[in-house]
N, CA, C and O of each residue as an XYZ file, in Angstrom:
744
protein
N      54.259    -74.169   -106.597
C      54.814    -72.861   -106.875
C      54.375    -71.912   -105.767
O      53.229    -71.954   -105.319
N      55.291    -71.059   -105.332
C      54.950    -70.102   -104.288
C      54.252    -68.908   -104.896
O      54.411    -68.611   -106.080
N      53.480    -68.229   -104.072
C      52.791    -67.034   -104.553
C      53.808    -65.936   -104.824
O      54.721    -65.722   -104.027
N      53.652    -65.232   -105.957
C      54.586    -64.154   -106.242
C      54.403    -63.018   -105.246
O      53.314    -62.793   -104.719
N      55.497    -62.313   -105.006
C      55.430    -61.155   -104.113
C      54.578    -60.081   -104.751
O      54.511    -59.996   -105.978
N      53.917    -59.248   -103.939
C      53.124    -58.161   -104.516
C      53.989    -57.305   -105.440
O      55.162    -57.055   -105.162
N      53.393    -56.866   -106.536
C      54.045    -56.010   -107.522
C      55.197    -56.691   -108.260
O      56.017    -56.002   -108.866
N      55.285    -58.043   -108.227
C      56.355    -58.709   -108.975
C      55.964    -58.819   -110.437
O      54.824    -58.532   -110.802
N      56.900    -59.230   -111.268
C      56.660    -59.354   -112.705
C      56.255    -60.769   -113.089
O      56.661    -61.250   -114.147
N      55.466    -61.451   -112.263
C      55.036    -62.816   -112.541
C      53.517    -62.849   -112.594
O      52.848    -62.317   -111.709
N      52.963    -63.489   -113.656
C      51.505    -63.582   -113.768
C      50.999    -64.811   -113.025
O      51.778    -65.523   -112.391
N      49.682    -65.062   -113.105
C      49.075    -66.192   -112.402
C      49.616    -67.531   -112.872
O      49.622    -68.498   -112.111
N      50.074    -67.599   -114.128
C      50.620    -68.841   -114.662
C      52.071    -69.070   -114.286
O      52.634    -70.114   -114.613
N      52.696    -68.102   -113.594
C      54.084    -68.253   -113.189
C      55.073    -67.717   -114.209
O      56.278    -67.901   -114.039
N      54.599    -67.053   -115.274
C      55.478    -66.519   -116.310
C      55.729    -65.040   -116.076
O      54.870    -64.323   -115.563
N      56.917    -64.597   -116.458
C      57.224    -63.175   -116.345
C      56.283    -62.389   -117.237
O      56.010    -62.779   -118.372
N      55.790    -61.276   -116.712
C      54.828    -60.459   -117.441
C      55.442    -59.898   -118.716
O      54.724    -59.649   -119.684
N      56.745    -59.696   -118.733
C      57.391    -59.125   -119.913
C      57.386    -60.092   -121.095
O      57.599    -59.666   -122.230
N      57.147    -61.381   -120.856
C      57.126    -62.359   -121.942
C      55.757    -62.409   -122.599
O      54.740    -62.073   -121.991
N      55.755    -62.832   -123.842
C      54.497    -63.038   -124.556
C      53.740    -64.209   -123.942
O      54.336    -65.100   -123.336
N      52.417    -64.195   -124.107
C      51.625    -65.366   -123.753
C      51.915    -66.420   -124.814
O      52.058    -66.076   -125.987
N      52.006    -67.684   -124.440
C      52.240    -68.713   -125.450
C      51.008    -68.878   -126.332
O      49.879    -68.668   -125.887
N      51.234    -69.252   -127.569
C      50.116    -69.541   -128.467
C      50.438    -70.827   -129.211
O      51.600    -71.204   -129.361
N      49.395    -71.487   -129.668
C      49.586    -72.737   -130.386
C      48.635    -72.774   -131.566
O      47.498    -72.309   -131.478
N      49.108    -73.330   -132.672
C      48.303    -73.437   -133.886
C      48.533    -74.818   -134.472
O      49.652    -75.332   -134.456
N      47.486    -75.407   -134.981
C      47.584    -76.709   -135.624
C      47.704    -76.506   -137.123
O      46.830    -75.898   -137.741
N      48.783    -77.013   -137.713
C      49.003    -76.915   -139.155
C      49.100    -78.321   -139.731
O      49.072    -79.303   -138.990
N      49.214    -78.416   -141.042
C      49.367    -79.729   -141.664
C      50.698    -80.376   -141.299
O      50.841    -81.594   -141.404
N      51.665    -79.585   -140.878
C      52.975    -80.120   -140.510
C      53.084    -80.442   -139.025
O      54.094    -80.998   -138.595
N      52.079    -80.111   -138.239
C      52.089    -80.392   -136.808
C      51.643    -79.185   -136.004
O      51.186    -78.183   -136.555
N      51.783    -79.299   -134.691
C      51.439    -78.211   -133.780
C      52.601    -77.236   -133.729
O      53.749    -77.653   -133.579
N      52.322    -75.936   -133.853
C      53.357    -74.914   -133.758
C      53.115    -74.121   -132.479
O      52.132    -73.390   -132.358
N      54.034    -74.283   -131.528
C      53.968    -73.576   -130.253
C      54.879    -72.359   -130.346
O      56.070    -72.494   -130.626
N      54.328    -71.179   -130.114
C      55.101    -69.935   -130.199
C      55.096    -69.236   -128.848
O      54.091    -69.198   -128.139
N      56.269    -68.682   -128.520
C      56.397    -67.948   -127.264
C      57.654    -67.095   -127.304
O      58.719    -67.570   -127.699
N      57.537    -65.860   -126.905
C      58.673    -64.960   -126.771
C      59.486    -64.868   -128.072
O      60.715    -64.937   -128.053
N      58.785    -64.714   -129.189
C      59.376    -64.588   -130.528
C      60.135    -65.826   -130.994
O      61.003    -65.727   -131.860
N      59.820    -66.987   -130.432
C      60.409    -68.255   -130.860
C      59.275    -69.242   -131.071
O      58.180    -69.072   -130.533
N      59.545    -70.278   -131.861
C      58.514    -71.294   -132.064
C      59.153    -72.662   -132.246
O      60.334    -72.784   -132.574
N      58.350    -73.672   -132.026
C      58.775    -75.053   -132.199
C      57.603    -75.823   -132.795
O      56.453    -75.610   -132.412
N      57.900    -76.721   -133.738
C      56.874    -77.569   -134.340
C      56.909    -78.928   -133.660
O      57.961    -79.557   -133.547
N      55.753    -79.364   -133.213
C      55.614    -80.652   -132.530
C      54.823    -81.562   -133.454
O      53.652    -81.307   -133.737
N      55.467    -82.626   -133.922
C      54.817    -83.496   -134.896
C      54.205    -84.737   -134.276
O      53.447    -85.446   -134.938
N      54.518    -85.017   -133.012
C      53.922    -86.191   -132.384
C      52.728    -85.775   -131.528
O      52.212    -84.667   -131.673
N      52.307    -86.630   -130.669
C      51.141    -86.383   -129.822
C      51.366    -85.146   -128.959
O      52.293    -85.111   -128.150
N      50.531    -84.145   -129.128
C      50.697    -82.881   -128.405
C      50.550    -83.076   -126.899
O      51.126    -82.313   -126.124
N      49.798    -84.074   -126.476
C      49.616    -84.326   -125.046
C      50.629    -85.327   -124.500
O      50.643    -85.616   -123.304
N      51.484    -85.858   -125.392
C      52.441    -86.885   -124.999
C      53.566    -86.374   -124.120
O      53.750    -85.170   -123.946
N      54.313    -87.321   -123.570
C      55.401    -87.001   -122.653
C      56.730    -86.774   -123.365
O      57.707    -86.393   -122.721
N      56.791    -86.999   -124.685
C      58.052    -86.869   -125.414
C      58.444    -85.421   -125.680
O      59.633    -85.102   -125.702
N      57.479    -84.549   -125.879
C      57.789    -83.216   -126.395
C      58.268    -82.160   -125.402
O      58.811    -81.161   -125.874
N      58.128    -82.269   -124.072
C      58.633    -81.192   -123.209
C      60.132    -80.917   -123.358
O      60.552    -79.763   -123.277
N      60.935    -81.943   -123.572
C      62.377    -81.731   -123.743
C      62.657    -80.942   -125.023
O      63.501    -80.046   -125.030
N      61.949    -81.277   -126.107
C      62.104    -80.539   -127.367
C      61.675    -79.089   -127.193
O      62.346    -78.178   -127.677
N      60.568    -78.875   -126.511
C      60.073    -77.513   -126.266
C      61.075    -76.744   -125.408
O      61.377    -75.585   -125.693
N      61.588    -77.382   -124.367
C      62.575    -76.751   -123.474
C      63.779    -76.255   -124.271
O      64.210    -75.113   -124.112
N      64.317    -77.122   -125.129
C      65.508    -76.762   -125.903
C      65.206    -75.679   -126.935
O      65.983    -74.737   -127.090
N      64.092    -75.805   -127.637
C      63.768    -74.853   -128.706
C      63.421    -73.468   -128.185
O      63.717    -72.467   -128.838
N      62.797    -73.402   -127.017
C      62.354    -72.114   -126.478
C      63.243    -71.605   -125.338
O      62.921    -70.616   -124.680
N      64.377    -72.302   -125.115
C      65.339    -71.914   -124.070
C      64.687    -71.792   -122.693
O      64.861    -70.791   -121.998
N      63.949    -72.807   -122.317
C      63.305    -72.827   -121.003
C      64.210    -73.540   -120.002
O      65.039    -74.360   -120.397
N      64.063    -73.240   -118.709
C      64.962    -73.827   -117.714
C      64.762    -75.322   -117.455
O      65.694    -76.006   -117.032
N      63.549    -75.834   -117.706
C      63.305    -77.248   -117.392
C      62.163    -77.800   -118.238
O      61.352    -77.039   -118.766
N      62.098    -79.134   -118.367
C      60.951    -79.744   -119.048
C      59.627    -79.423   -118.350
O      58.587    -79.342   -119.003
N      59.661    -79.242   -117.040
C      58.432    -78.895   -116.309
C      57.903    -77.534   -116.759
O      56.695    -77.358   -116.917
N      58.804    -76.574   -116.966
C      58.392    -75.257   -117.470
C      57.858    -75.378   -118.897
O      56.912    -74.686   -119.272
N      58.467    -76.259   -119.688
C      57.993    -76.488   -121.060
C      56.584    -77.066   -121.035
O      55.722    -76.651   -121.811
N      56.352    -78.031   -120.136
C      55.023    -78.639   -120.003
C      53.995    -77.587   -119.598
O      52.888    -77.557   -120.135
N      54.359    -76.730   -118.657
C      53.458    -75.683   -118.183
C      53.111    -74.714   -119.320
O      51.953    -74.330   -119.485
N      54.125    -74.325   -120.101
C      53.917    -73.400   -121.213
C      52.986    -74.012   -122.266
O      52.058    -73.358   -122.743
N      53.248    -75.274   -122.620
C      52.419    -75.981   -123.605
C      50.987    -76.122   -123.103
O      50.042    -75.908   -123.861
N      50.820    -76.479   -121.841
C      49.489    -76.660   -121.261
C      48.704    -75.356   -121.256
O      47.506    -75.347   -121.538
N      49.375    -74.264   -120.936
C      48.717    -72.956   -120.957
C      48.251    -72.607   -122.369
O      47.127    -72.143   -122.560
N      49.115    -72.832   -123.353
C      48.746    -72.540   -124.744
C      47.573    -73.409   -125.188
O      46.651    -72.919   -125.840
N      47.599    -74.694   -124.840
C      46.510    -75.598   -125.228
C      45.194    -75.235   -124.555
O      44.130    -75.419   -125.145
N      45.250    -74.722   -123.333
C      44.012    -74.378   -122.629
C      43.274    -73.235   -123.316
O      42.067    -73.073   -123.132
N      43.985    -72.450   -124.097
C      43.376    -71.314   -124.791
C      43.158    -71.585   -126.279
O      42.690    -70.707   -127.005
N      43.497    -72.804   -126.743
C      43.407    -73.110   -128.171
C      42.005    -73.547   -128.567
O      41.332    -74.270   -127.832
N      41.587    -73.106   -129.717
C      40.362    -73.557   -130.371
C      40.603    -73.391   -131.862
O      41.217    -72.405   -132.267
N      40.137    -74.328   -132.704
C      40.391    -74.179   -134.145
C      39.863    -72.851   -134.669
O      38.740    -72.450   -134.363
N      40.684    -72.178   -135.459
C      40.282    -70.886   -136.012
C      39.269    -71.028   -137.138
O      38.437    -70.146   -137.347
N      39.341    -72.140   -137.861
C      38.432    -72.352   -138.980
C      38.333    -73.853   -139.252
O      38.971    -74.658   -138.573
N      37.534    -74.218   -140.243
C      37.349    -75.640   -140.551
C      38.614    -76.277   -141.107
O      38.807    -77.484   -140.960
N      39.482    -75.492   -141.743
C      40.747    -76.043   -142.232
C      41.622    -76.493   -141.062
O      42.237    -77.558   -141.115
N      41.674    -75.688   -140.016
C      42.458    -76.074   -138.841
C      41.791    -77.245   -138.123
O      42.483    -78.131   -137.621
N      40.472    -77.264   -138.067
C      39.756    -78.397   -137.484
C      40.084    -79.673   -138.249
O      40.288    -80.726   -137.645
N      40.137    -79.583   -139.578
C      40.425    -80.745   -140.411
C      41.794    -81.345   -140.053
O      41.975    -82.560   -140.139
N      42.751    -80.507   -139.656
C      44.091    -80.983   -139.308
C      44.119    -81.842   -138.047
O      45.135    -82.474   -137.758
N      43.028    -81.876   -137.297
C      42.950    -82.748   -136.125
C      42.892    -84.223   -136.514
O      43.061    -85.096   -135.663
N      42.655    -84.505   -137.790
C      42.474    -85.880   -138.259
C      43.491    -86.211   -139.351
O      43.099    -86.436   -140.496
N      44.788    -86.246   -139.026
C      45.812    -86.465   -140.049
C      45.797    -87.862   -140.654
O      46.334    -88.058   -141.744
N      45.196    -88.840   -139.975
C      45.181    -90.198   -140.520
C      44.124    -90.381   -141.599
O      44.138    -91.384   -142.312
N      43.215    -89.434   -141.727
C      42.181    -89.509   -142.760
C      42.719    -88.803   -144.000
O      42.920    -87.588   -143.997
N      42.946    -89.569   -145.053
C      43.572    -89.040   -146.262
C      42.535    -88.877   -147.365
O      41.721    -89.771   -147.596
N      42.564    -87.731   -148.047
C      41.714    -87.516   -149.212
C      40.258    -87.237   -148.910
O      39.417    -87.346   -149.802
N      39.943    -86.886   -147.697
C      38.549    -86.660   -147.302
C      38.374    -85.287   -146.672
O      37.576    -85.131   -145.748
N      39.104    -84.291   -147.155
C      39.100    -82.969   -146.533
C      37.700    -82.401   -146.350
O      37.327    -82.004   -145.246
N      36.932    -82.363   -147.418
C      35.601    -81.753   -147.344
C      34.655    -82.571   -146.469
O      33.833    -82.005   -145.748
N      34.764    -83.901   -146.527
C      33.905    -84.739   -145.684
C      34.212    -84.550   -144.204
O      33.295    -84.495   -143.384
N      35.497    -84.450   -143.852
C      35.863    -84.231   -142.449
C      35.340    -82.881   -141.977
O      34.823    -82.771   -140.866
N      35.468    -81.864   -142.805
C      34.973    -80.533   -142.426
C      33.455    -80.551   -142.233
O      32.942    -79.993   -141.264
N      32.749    -81.188   -143.149
C      31.292    -81.256   -143.051
C      30.858    -82.051   -141.820
O      29.950    -81.637   -141.100
N      31.510    -83.197   -141.580
C      31.166    -83.992   -140.401
C      31.502    -83.226   -139.126
O      30.762    -83.298   -138.145
N      32.600    -82.504   -139.135
C      32.968    -81.702   -137.972
C      31.940    -80.639   -137.681
O      31.547    -80.436   -136.532
N      31.509    -79.967   -138.714
C      30.485    -78.942   -138.546
C      29.204    -79.553   -137.989
O      28.579    -78.994   -137.087
N      28.821    -80.699   -138.533
C      27.607    -81.370   -138.064
C      27.732    -81.805   -136.604
O      26.828    -81.572   -135.802
N      28.844    -82.430   -136.268
C      28.997    -82.956   -134.909
C      29.174    -81.856   -133.872
O      28.689    -81.986   -132.748
N      29.847    -80.797   -134.224
C      30.062    -79.729   -133.249
C      28.788    -78.954   -132.949
O      28.711    -78.259   -131.936
N      27.789    -79.063   -133.815
C      26.537    -78.355   -133.545
C      25.742    -78.987   -132.402
O      24.764    -78.395   -131.945
N      26.135    -80.173   -131.926
C      25.420    -80.739   -130.775
C      25.584    -79.875   -129.540
O      24.816    -80.010   -128.587
N      26.548    -79.010   -129.539
C      26.763    -78.131   -128.392
C      25.864    -76.890   -128.430
O      25.808    -76.146   -127.451
N      25.174    -76.660   -129.523
C      24.288    -75.502   -129.609
C      23.078    -75.698   -128.702
O      22.511    -76.789   -128.644
N      22.690    -74.659   -128.007
C      21.545    -74.747   -127.087
C      20.236    -74.970   -127.825
O      19.413    -75.786   -127.411
N      20.047    -74.244   -128.915
C      18.805    -74.334   -129.672
C      18.872    -75.550   -130.595
O      19.655    -75.573   -131.544
N      18.058    -76.546   -130.316
C      18.101    -77.782   -131.100
C      17.742    -77.567   -132.564
O      18.130    -78.369   -133.413
N      17.015    -76.508   -132.875
C      16.647    -76.239   -134.267
C      17.840    -75.763   -135.087
O      17.791    -75.785   -136.317
N      18.906    -75.335   -134.427
C      20.107    -74.888   -135.128
C      21.097    -76.023   -135.363
O      22.090    -75.837   -136.065
N      20.842    -77.185   -134.790
C      21.758    -78.316   -134.918
C      21.579    -79.022   -136.254
O      20.485    -79.054   -136.816
N      22.666    -79.584   -136.748
C      22.614    -80.441   -137.931
C      22.333    -81.842   -137.404
O      23.035    -82.322   -136.514
N      21.327    -82.492   -137.939
C      20.834    -83.722   -137.333
C      21.543    -84.991   -137.750
O      21.319    -86.035   -137.139
N      22.379    -84.947   -138.751
C      23.042    -86.188   -139.107
C      24.008    -86.040   -140.252
O      23.994    -85.059   -140.996
N      24.845    -87.041   -140.369
C      25.770    -87.156   -141.486
C      25.726    -88.612   -141.918
O      25.806    -89.516   -141.085
N      25.601    -88.836   -143.195
C      25.505    -90.186   -143.729
C      26.704    -90.446   -144.620
O      26.939    -89.720   -145.586
N      27.464    -91.487   -144.295
C      28.594    -91.889   -145.126
C      28.111    -92.975   -146.064
O      27.666    -94.038   -145.630
N      28.202    -92.703   -147.336
C      27.734    -93.671   -148.314
C      28.763    -93.755   -149.428
O      29.108    -92.746   -150.042
N      29.250    -94.961   -149.687
C      30.234    -95.161   -150.746
C      30.292    -96.649   -151.068
O      29.672    -97.471   -150.394
N      31.045    -96.976   -152.105
C      31.217    -98.370   -152.500
C      31.950    -99.133   -151.395
O      32.573    -98.531   -150.521
N      31.867   -100.461   -151.445
C      32.587   -101.283   -150.477
C      34.076   -100.968   -150.520
O      34.622   -100.663   -151.581
N      34.725   -101.041   -149.374
C      36.168   -100.813   -149.234
C      36.602    -99.426   -149.676
O      37.728    -99.249   -150.142
N      35.733    -98.449   -149.537
C      36.075    -97.081   -149.940
C      36.617    -96.255   -148.777
O      36.953    -95.086   -148.969
N      36.711    -96.827   -147.581
C      37.282    -96.112   -146.442
C      36.273    -95.485   -145.503
O      36.630    -94.641   -144.682
N      35.005    -95.889   -145.616
C      33.978    -95.313   -144.738
C      34.265    -95.608   -143.270
O      34.171    -94.715   -142.428
N      34.610    -96.841   -142.963
C      34.873    -97.219   -141.569
C      36.087    -96.484   -141.021
O      36.072    -96.027   -139.879
N      37.141    -96.367   -141.828
C      38.339    -95.647   -141.393
C      38.005    -94.194   -141.081
O      38.438    -93.659   -140.060
N      37.241    -93.558   -141.954
C      36.842    -92.170   -141.740
C      36.007    -92.048   -140.464
O      36.259    -91.173   -139.635
N      35.023    -92.917   -140.310
C      34.152    -92.859   -139.127
C      34.939    -93.117   -137.844
O      34.763    -92.403   -136.857
N      35.802    -94.124   -137.850
C      36.572    -94.451   -136.647
C      37.506    -93.313   -136.255
O      37.583    -92.950   -135.082
N      38.214    -92.748   -137.229
C      39.137    -91.641   -136.936
C      38.375    -90.419   -136.450
O      38.809    -89.734   -135.524
N      37.257    -90.155   -137.069
C      36.493    -88.963   -136.716
C      35.842    -89.082   -135.343
O      35.820    -88.114   -134.582
N      35.317    -90.252   -135.022
C      34.601    -90.425   -133.757
C      35.518    -90.606   -132.550
O      35.069    -90.452   -131.414
N      36.783    -90.928   -132.769
C      37.709    -91.209   -131.659
C      37.729    -90.112   -130.593
O      37.584    -90.436   -129.414
N      37.900    -88.829   -130.940
C      37.921    -87.823   -129.866
C      36.571    -87.653   -129.175
O      36.517    -87.297   -127.998
N      35.487    -87.903   -129.898
C      34.163    -87.781   -129.285
C      33.896    -88.951   -128.337
O      33.152    -88.813   -127.367
N      34.513    -90.109   -128.628
C      34.399    -91.253   -127.711
C      35.082    -90.944   -126.383
O      34.609    -91.365   -125.327
N      36.181    -90.217   -126.433
C      36.924    -89.884   -125.213
C      36.090    -89.079   -124.230
O      36.317    -89.147   -123.022
N      35.132    -88.319   -124.735
C      34.275    -87.525   -123.850
C      32.862    -88.112   -123.773
O      31.906    -87.424   -123.417
N      32.756    -89.387   -124.111
C      31.518    -90.161   -123.963
C      30.313    -89.548   -124.669
O      29.221    -89.497   -124.104
N      30.507    -89.087   -125.893
C      29.388    -88.544   -126.669
C      28.844    -89.525   -127.699
O      27.825    -89.247   -128.331
N      29.504    -90.667   -127.883
C      29.139    -91.585   -128.968
C      28.403    -92.803   -128.429
O      28.859    -93.454   -127.489
N      27.261    -93.102   -129.037
C      26.511    -94.337   -128.785
C      26.580    -95.145   -130.075
O      26.177    -94.658   -131.131
N      27.087    -96.378   -130.001
C      27.283    -97.190   -131.202
C      26.287    -98.341   -131.257
O      26.036    -99.024   -130.264
N      25.726    -98.535   -132.452
C      24.735    -99.584   -132.662
C      24.882   -100.169   -134.054
O      25.400    -99.525   -134.966
N      24.419   -101.395   -134.199
C      24.321   -101.981   -135.527
C      22.866   -102.038   -135.968
O      22.581   -102.238   -137.148
N      21.950   -101.863   -135.028
C      20.526   -101.878   -135.361
C      19.780   -101.074   -134.304
O      20.085   -101.172   -133.115
N      18.820   -100.294   -134.726
C      18.029    -99.500   -133.795
C      16.558    -99.822   -134.021
O      16.064    -99.749   -135.146
N      15.866   -100.178   -132.951
C      14.437   -100.464   -133.044
C      13.683    -99.465   -132.182
O      14.287    -98.671   -131.461
N      12.378    -99.510   -132.264
C      11.549    -98.604   -131.468
C      11.798    -98.803   -129.973
O      11.756    -97.842   -129.206
N      12.054   -100.036   -129.560
C      12.303   -100.317   -128.143
C      13.553    -99.598   -127.639
O      13.646    -99.262   -126.459
N      14.505    -99.366   -128.526
C      15.725    -98.642   -128.149
C      15.374    -97.293   -127.544
O      15.892    -96.932   -126.487
N      14.510    -96.556   -128.199
C      14.171    -95.218   -127.732
C      13.417    -95.248   -126.410
O      13.545    -94.329   -125.601
N      12.628    -96.303   -126.184
C      11.901    -96.429   -124.930
C      12.844    -96.718   -123.765
O      12.621    -96.234   -122.655
N      13.892    -97.500   -124.006
C      14.843    -97.856   -122.950
C      15.949    -96.827   -122.776
O      16.461    -96.654   -121.670
N      16.315    -96.161   -123.821
C      17.507    -95.328   -123.828
C      17.392    -94.052   -123.008
O      18.382    -93.625   -122.415
N      16.245    -93.444   -122.953
C      16.140    -92.134   -122.320
C      16.564    -91.065   -123.314
O      16.447    -91.253   -124.525
N      17.046    -89.969   -122.813
C      17.403    -88.852   -123.683
C      18.660    -89.148   -124.499
O      19.670    -89.612   -123.970
N      18.573    -88.873   -125.777
C      19.748    -88.967   -126.646
C      20.132    -87.581   -127.153
O      20.887    -87.443   -128.115
N      19.598    -86.560   -126.490
C      19.913    -85.189   -126.854
C      21.412    -84.943   -126.678
O      22.002    -85.346   -125.676
N      22.011    -84.285   -127.650
C      23.440    -83.948   -127.646
C      24.338    -85.174   -127.609
O      25.421    -85.134   -127.026
N      23.902    -86.247   -128.219
C      24.688    -87.479   -128.336
C      24.910    -87.765   -129.808
O      24.133    -87.328   -130.656
N      25.967    -88.496   -130.112
C      26.240    -88.936   -131.477
C      25.854    -90.403   -131.553
O      26.416    -91.236   -130.843
N      24.899    -90.717   -132.409
C      24.503    -92.105   -132.631
C      25.247    -92.602   -133.859
O      25.088    -92.057   -134.951
N      26.044    -93.619   -133.684
C      26.814    -94.193   -134.784
C      26.169    -95.518   -135.154
O      26.288    -96.504   -134.426
N      25.491    -95.532   -136.282
C      24.802    -96.725   -136.763
C      25.640    -97.343   -137.870
O      25.874    -96.712   -138.901
N      26.090    -98.564   -137.663
C      26.940    -99.229   -138.635
C      26.121   -100.147   -139.525
O      25.207   -100.833   -139.067
N      26.465   -100.147   -140.806
C      25.836   -101.064   -141.764
C      24.314   -101.047   -141.683
O      23.682   -102.096   -141.556
N      23.739    -99.873   -141.754
C      22.291    -99.739   -141.696
C      21.713   -100.083   -143.067
O      22.042    -99.443   -144.066
N      20.873   -101.072   -143.105
C      20.210   -101.458   -144.358
C      18.716   -101.177   -144.199
O      18.167   -101.278   -143.102
N      18.080   -100.830   -145.293
C      16.652   -100.509   -145.259
C      16.364    -99.465   -144.187
O      15.432    -99.614   -143.397
N      17.156    -98.428   -144.167
C      17.087    -97.417   -143.111
C      15.697    -96.841   -142.883
O      15.322    -96.673   -141.722
N      14.904    -96.524   -143.906
C      13.591    -95.943   -143.613
C      12.726    -96.846   -142.732
O      11.950    -96.344   -141.919
N      12.846    -98.167   -142.879
C      12.055    -99.074   -142.054
C      12.725    -99.334   -140.707
O      12.043    -99.565   -139.708
N      14.050    -99.298   -140.674
C      14.769    -99.636   -139.449
C      14.846    -98.468   -138.474
O      14.917    -98.677   -137.263
N      14.834    -97.253   -138.983
C      14.971    -96.086   -138.113
C      13.768    -95.185   -138.303
O      13.498    -94.705   -139.404
N      13.062    -94.968   -137.229
C      11.938    -94.037   -137.280
C      11.967    -93.235   -135.996
O      11.740    -93.771   -134.911
N      12.242    -91.965   -136.121
C      12.283    -91.099   -134.947
C      11.063    -90.207   -134.985
O      10.820    -89.508   -135.969
N      10.300    -90.236   -133.914
C       9.120    -89.368   -133.874
C       9.256    -88.346   -132.780
O       8.361    -87.523   -132.589
């Protein structure tokens, strides 16, 4: 894109200043992208390649490239407004609304500077075949993408000696039995 002429009506993102900034919200029905008093609901992968054509048509944009740019700008400024919106990030997890919110709150606290303000763990405990693995896998997937998850089936004292710092990491321990004897953090 060429640099706009001085005093033109184009902002740094290449959009006319007279237009609204795009906004995006995650709802139970999908992502709602709003711009210039129009909106479109995107029900598939928000980062996928399928939706620019739909956005272009719904928002009367000149090209799919402009639609991609508009969506990307809106996403760069998006953050969940509350735990209900955060919960919508995990549509494949059914019937676990409060657990997803609680786990989200716990996991997002790893970003807090003061370690005393962090929530130190979440324990999934239920009968066999109750969906614990499905919940854990769905929930940890986005954290795996940014390399925050360390997965283990057993943790011994030697682990901590070899591992180095585990500060601000998510330790996923599967099928932990006799946990008080198997896990001791000092």
